[in-house]
Structure formats: C-alpha cells, structure tokens
C-alpha positions as CSV (number, residue, x, y, z in Angstrom):
1,M,2.4,19.2,-8.0
2,N,-0.8,19.4,-9.3
3,R,-1.9,18.8,-13.2
4,S,-1.6,22.8,-13.0
5,G,1.9,22.5,-12.5
6,E,1.2,24.5,-8.9
7,V,3.4,22.9,-6.1
8,R,1.1,22.4,-2.6
9,S,2.6,20.7,0.3
10,E,0.5,17.7,1.4
11,V,-0.8,16.4,4.2
12,T,-0.5,13.0,3.6
13,L,-1.9,9.8,5.6
14,I,-0.3,6.3,5.6
15,T,-1.8,3.3,7.1
16,G,0.2,0.5,8.3
17,A,2.7,2.3,9.1
18,S,4.6,1.1,11.8
19,Q,6.8,-1.4,10.1
20,G,7.9,-2.5,6.4
21,I,7.2,-0.6,3.3
22,G,4.8,1.9,5.2
23,Y,7.4,3.2,7.8
24,Y,10.3,3.3,5.3
25,L,7.6,5.5,3.0
26,A,6.7,7.4,5.8
27,L,10.3,8.5,6.1
28,E,11.0,9.1,2.5
29,L,7.5,11.4,1.8
30,A,8.7,13.2,5.1
31,R,12.0,13.9,3.6
32,R,10.5,15.4,0.3
33,G,8.5,17.7,2.6
34,D,4.8,15.9,3.2
35,A,3.2,16.5,6.7
36,V,2.6,12.9,7.4
37,A,0.3,11.1,9.6
38,V,1.1,7.6,10.5
39,L,-1.5,5.1,11.0
40,A,-1.3,1.7,12.6
41,R,-2.9,-0.3,15.9
42,R,1.1,-0.2,17.5
43,R,1.3,3.2,19.0
44,A,4.8,2.8,20.9
45,E,6.4,1.9,16.9
46,L,4.5,4.9,15.6
47,E,5.8,7.1,18.0
48,A,9.1,6.3,17.3
49,L,8.9,7.0,14.3
50,V,7.4,10.1,14.6
51,A,10.4,10.9,16.7
52,R,12.5,10.0,13.6
53,I,11.3,12.2,10.9
54,T,10.7,15.2,13.5
55,D,14.4,14.8,14.2
56,E,15.2,14.8,10.7
57,G,13.4,18.7,10.6
58,G,9.6,17.2,8.9
59,R,6.2,17.0,10.1
60,A,4.6,13.6,11.6
61,M,2.2,12.9,14.0
62,A,0.9,8.9,15.0
63,V,-2.5,7.9,15.2
64,T,-3.9,4.6,16.0
65,A,-6.9,2.5,14.1
66,D,-7.1,-1.0,12.5
67,V,-8.4,-0.2,9.2
68,T,-10.8,-2.9,9.5
69,D,-12.6,-0.8,11.9
70,R,-14.3,2.0,10.1
71,S,-15.5,4.1,12.8
72,A,-12.0,4.2,14.4
73,L,-10.4,5.1,11.2
74,A,-12.9,7.8,10.2
75,Q,-12.1,8.9,14.3
76,A,-8.3,8.7,13.3
77,A,-8.7,11.0,10.1
78,E,-10.6,13.5,11.7
79,R,-7.6,13.9,14.2
80,V,-5.3,14.5,11.5
81,R,-7.6,17.0,10.3
82,S,-7.5,18.9,13.5
83,E,-4.0,19.2,13.8
84,F,-2.9,19.2,10.0
85,G,-5.4,20.4,8.1
86,P,-7.4,18.4,5.5
87,I,-6.0,15.1,4.0
88,T,-4.8,15.7,0.4
89,R,-2.9,12.3,0.0
90,L,-3.6,8.9,1.3
91,V,-1.2,6.1,1.3
92,A,-3.5,2.7,1.6
93,N,-0.5,1.0,2.5
94,A,-1.8,-1.8,5.5
95,G,-1.8,-5.6,4.0
96,G,-0.4,-8.6,4.5
97,G,-1.6,-12.0,5.5
98,Q,-0.9,-16.1,6.0
99,P,-0.2,-18.6,3.3
100,T,-3.4,-20.6,2.3
101,H,-2.3,-23.7,2.4
102,I,-5.0,-26.7,1.2
103,A,-3.8,-29.0,4.0
104,A,-4.3,-27.2,6.5
105,Y,-7.5,-24.9,5.0
106,D,-9.2,-22.1,7.0
107,A,-11.5,-20.0,5.4
108,E,-11.6,-17.6,8.3
109,C,-7.8,-17.1,7.6
110,V,-8.7,-16.2,4.1
111,E,-11.7,-13.8,5.3
112,D,-8.9,-12.0,7.5
113,T,-6.4,-11.3,4.4
114,I,-9.0,-10.1,2.5
115,R,-10.5,-7.7,4.8
116,L,-7.0,-6.5,5.8
117,N,-6.0,-5.7,2.5
118,L,-9.3,-5.0,0.2
119,I,-11.6,-3.9,2.9
120,G,-8.9,-1.9,4.7
121,T,-8.2,0.0,1.6
122,A,-11.7,0.8,1.0
123,N,-11.9,1.7,4.3
124,A,-9.2,3.9,4.2
125,V,-10.4,5.9,0.9
126,G,-13.9,6.1,2.5
127,V,-12.7,8.4,5.4
128,V,-10.8,10.9,2.7
129,L,-12.9,11.3,-0.4
130,D,-15.8,12.7,-0.2
131,D,-13.4,15.3,1.8
132,M,-11.5,15.2,-1.2
133,R,-14.0,15.5,-3.5
134,A,-15.4,18.6,-2.5
135,R,-12.2,20.4,-2.4
136,G,-11.8,19.3,-5.9
137,R,-7.9,18.2,-5.1
138,G,-6.5,14.8,-3.8
139,H,-4.3,11.9,-4.4
140,L,-5.2,8.4,-3.7
141,V,-2.4,5.7,-3.7
142,A,-2.8,2.0,-2.7
143,M,-0.5,-1.2,-2.3
144,G,-0.9,-3.4,-4.2
145,S,1.4,-6.4,-5.5
146,L,2.7,-8.2,-8.4
147,A,1.2,-11.4,-7.2
148,A,-2.4,-9.5,-7.9
149,L,-1.4,-10.6,-11.7
150,R,-1.9,-13.9,-11.4
151,G,-2.9,-16.5,-8.8
152,L,0.0,-17.9,-6.8
153,P,0.8,-21.4,-5.2
154,T,0.1,-20.8,-1.6
155,A,-1.1,-17.5,-2.1
156,A,-4.8,-17.7,-2.8
157,A,-5.8,-15.1,0.0
158,Y,-3.4,-12.6,-0.6
159,S,-3.7,-13.3,-4.8
160,A,-7.3,-12.6,-4.6
161,A,-7.0,-9.6,-2.0
162,K,-4.0,-7.8,-4.2
163,A,-6.2,-8.5,-7.2
164,G,-8.9,-6.8,-5.5
165,V,-6.8,-4.2,-4.7
166,A,-5.7,-3.5,-8.1
167,N,-9.4,-3.6,-9.6
168,F,-10.4,-1.3,-7.2
169,M,-7.9,1.4,-7.6
170,E,-8.7,1.1,-11.8
171,S,-12.1,1.6,-11.3
172,L,-11.6,4.6,-9.0
173,A,-9.2,5.9,-11.5
174,I,-12.3,5.7,-14.5
175,D,-15.3,7.7,-11.9
176,L,-12.5,10.2,-10.5
177,W,-10.8,11.4,-13.9
178,D,-10.7,14.9,-14.3
179,T,-12.3,15.5,-11.0
180,G,-8.7,16.7,-9.7
181,I,-8.3,13.4,-7.6
182,D,-5.5,11.4,-9.0
183,V,-4.9,7.4,-8.5
184,T,-1.7,5.6,-8.1
185,L,-1.3,2.0,-7.2
186,L,1.8,0.6,-6.7
187,E,2.8,-2.8,-7.2
188,P,5.6,-3.9,-5.6
189,G,7.5,-7.5,-6.0
190,F,9.8,-8.8,-3.3
191,V,11.2,-5.9,-0.6
192,A,13.9,-6.8,1.3
193,K,13.9,-5.6,4.9
194,P,16.9,-3.8,5.6
195,D,17.9,-6.6,8.3
196,S,16.8,-9.4,6.2
197,K,19.6,-12.0,4.4
198,K,17.2,-13.0,2.4
199,R,18.1,-10.9,-0.8
200,R,17.9,-13.0,-4.3
201,M,15.5,-11.4,-6.6
202,R,14.0,-9.0,-3.9
203,M,14.5,-5.1,-4.2
204,P,16.1,-3.7,-1.1
205,M,13.9,-1.8,1.0
206,D,15.6,2.1,0.5
207,V,15.6,1.8,-3.5
208,A,12.1,0.2,-3.8
209,T,10.8,3.0,-1.4
210,R,12.5,5.4,-2.8
211,R,11.3,5.0,-6.3
212,M,7.5,4.4,-4.8
213,A,7.9,8.0,-3.2
214,S,9.0,9.2,-6.7
215,A,6.1,7.5,-8.6
216,I,3.7,9.4,-5.5
217,I,5.3,12.8,-5.7
218,A,4.8,12.6,-9.6
219,R,1.3,11.1,-9.1
220,R,1.8,8.4,-11.3
221,R,-1.3,5.9,-12.3
222,L,0.5,2.8,-11.6
223,W,4.6,1.7,-10.4
224,R,5.5,-1.9,-10.6
225,G,9.3,-3.5,-9.2
226,P,12.0,-4.5,-9.8
227,A,12.0,-4.7,-13.0
228,S,13.6,-8.1,-13.1
229,L,10.2,-9.4,-11.4
230,V,8.2,-7.4,-13.3
231,F,9.3,-9.1,-16.7
232,A,9.0,-12.3,-15.1
233,A,5.7,-11.9,-14.1
234,N,4.6,-10.4,-17.4
235,I,6.4,-13.5,-19.2
236,L,4.1,-15.9,-16.4
237,R,1.1,-13.9,-17.8
238,L,1.1,-14.6,-21.7
239,L,1.3,-18.9,-20.4
240,P,-1.5,-20.9,-21.1
241,F,-2.8,-22.3,-17.7
242,P,-1.9,-25.6,-18.2
243,A,1.9,-24.4,-18.8
244,Y,1.5,-21.9,-15.7
245,R,0.6,-24.8,-13.8
246,R,3.6,-27.0,-14.4
247,V,5.7,-23.9,-14.1
248,M,4.4,-23.0,-10.5
249,A,3.5,-26.4,-8.8
250,G,5.6,-26.5,-6.2
251,Q,6.6,-23.4,-6.0
252,G,5.0,-21.8,-2.9
253,R,5.8,-21.8,0.9
254,A,6.2,-24.8,2.8
255,T,4.2,-25.7,5.2
256,D,4.7,-27.8,8.4
257,A,0.6,-29.4,8.3
C-alpha cells in the first residue's frame, strides 16, 4: 500500500537471497504477494528457492551477481525488468563478515566486510534509484544490525559496516522525503537458523522474517528486534565508555590465533 492508500503489487529484488534471512524473507514476501527476484552468487540455491516459491503459487526468478560488482548488479537488474517489469522494491540484504581479532588482524578482511555490507548496499541502491525517481514511486529496504548501535568486541569491521548502512539509509530517508520513495532499515539482533541449536537470545527465523516482512509491507522507517536484545542494546548505549568497556570486555568471539 502506498501513501495514498492504493494497493499495488510489488516487484521486489532481494540480494543475498541464497541462504539465511534473505532466503526466508523472499519466501515470506512472495507469500504476501510480491513478485520476487532473488539474487546471490550461487545459482543452484537460488533456483531451488524459485522452485519452492512457484510451487507455493508465487512468482519468482533468479539472477546471479556479486553485490560488490556494480556492472554485474546492473545487468542483473535489467534482466529483472525485462521479465517482471520495473523494480518497485529493493531489499538490500547481502551481508556478513568474519570476526576482527586483534591477535590476527587482517586489514583486507576488514575491507572485504565493509565492501560487502556497506558498498554492496550502496551498489544495490544505485541500480534501482534512478528508475524509482523517474516513476515517483519505490521502496528501499536495507539489512542493518543491532551491532551498529555500539562497537562490539571482535566485531570492529562488522559494527563499522552496519553503522555505515544505518547512516547511509537515514541520509537517504531525508533526501527522498516526499518523493514517493520510502526507506526502511531493518536492524535484527541474533536470528536462529531453522536447524540451529543455538537458541539463547536468538529470535527464531520464521518469527524474525514474518516481523520483518510486516515492517516492509507497512513501509516502516525502522524495525529492530528481538525486543529483549533491543532493550539490552539501548541500556548499553547509555553507558559511558569506561563502564561499557568493563561490561563488554571478553565477550567477543573466540579465536585460535
């Protein structure tokens, strides 16, 4: 539904859709009526996802590209337009990265994480924004993280990248205000994969993707979850750095280095 209350079907491009949140979010949005174009580097996983969506009666297509490759991403977007028509919604979901360990610090790994999360999001926006502006309609969605709220131990690269995504999307929300293009930032905490045994402080994948899909459909400016982690993150944001450092020291991911 747009700002005037008119219901319109969406053509949604979802990056990083071969696994994890992107995979299940594509399923959920397709079930809610979006025609989804799923994008990632791995064709086989995407084709399996498309088959699952079409078996459920939805519309889907697969396109392969690396989000850090602007040219390949632009070509993929053109293939979507040629088959499904104008892309009316982008879900820039592709992301991830390795821990940042001081004992085995790798600046190239830091760069890769920032390129995937932040530059990949910017590239994805770049292949849809001009067309959305020309039509006066669109929806830009990006996958952030609660890790953006403060620097986390052993997550220097990831926290920095997701903080960049948050500020990038906030700036776009200001610049695109009253243009017909909505901007949504999703900031989940820990989300448990369906087969994961790690459940403590993690939101189940089906719950997380249903709530994120609802936030997308409603074109909310910001969604964060789960509530328990959001509450904890907000408390930690209030701490002065010396206290925050004492609380968080030693809480990072272990390394064998």
